[in-house]
C-alpha positions, 0 to 999 in steps of 0.5 A, a space after each residue: 680372274 679379275 686382276 683387282 682380286 690380287 690387288 686386294 691382297 696388297 690392300 689388305 696388307 696396307 690396311 692391316 698395318 695401317 689402321 687407315 682412315 678414309 673420307 668415305 667411312 660410314 662408321 669409323 673408330 680409330 685408336 691412335 695406338 693403332 697407327 703404325 710406325 713409319 718404316 719398311 714392312 714385310 707382308 706375308 699373304 696366305 690363301 686359307 680357302 677358295 670356293 668358286 663353284 663354277 670355276 674350272 677344277 684347277 683354278 683354285 690351285 693356280 690362284 693359291 700359287 699366285 696369291 700366296 706370297 711375301 713382299 716388302 713395302 715402305 711406309 713413309 711418315 707422310 703415309 702415316 700422317 695421311 692415314 694411308 690414303 695414298 697407300 690404299 689408293 695404289 692398291 685399290 682397283 675399282 670404286 671402293 668404299 667402307 661400310 664399317 671401319 673399327 681399329 680399337 684396342 688392338 682389334 681391326 674390324 672392317 667391311 669394304 665394297 668395291 665395284 670393278 667394272 660392274 662386278 661388286 666384291 665385298 671384303 670383310 677384314 678382321 684381326 689384330 694390329 699394333 704400331 709394328 705388326 698386324 695379323 688380319 684375315 680377309 674374306 672376299 665375296 662376290 663375282 670372281 669373273 667366273 661366277 660367285 665365290 669366296 676367297 679367304 686370305 690371311 695377311 701378316 705384317 711386321 716392321 723390319 726397320 727404317 726404309 
């Protein structure tokens, strides 16, 4: 399994709460109301499904155990001001770019493609967001290192208070 798949969950958390902007966006819409407040957040990642037909039978259970998790992260005012580029860069492994990014009217809809060592992965993210919370489902499709497959995750974030 590629380690950057796990990093994608952290990316989803940062992206989901961020309503982030990035310089390489092909199409972008962003409401100021979608920007989060600085502070400490809790993210809960839940695997909804794993479909990797060529993987050993027990791999889905192992991946689910590794990827289902809760973690906390802190967004500073500098992160908010930068559009979370620094947070997203910490989470990404490989060369990633957005083909679409919309964060308007409380809705998030984006598609990103990452290339980690010649294995392209497409991530579609859809959900809701506000200045203090988000709920985003991310579907990753591509070469999982064991052949083509799809992983679907849900990431819920909520602001806990100041850092």
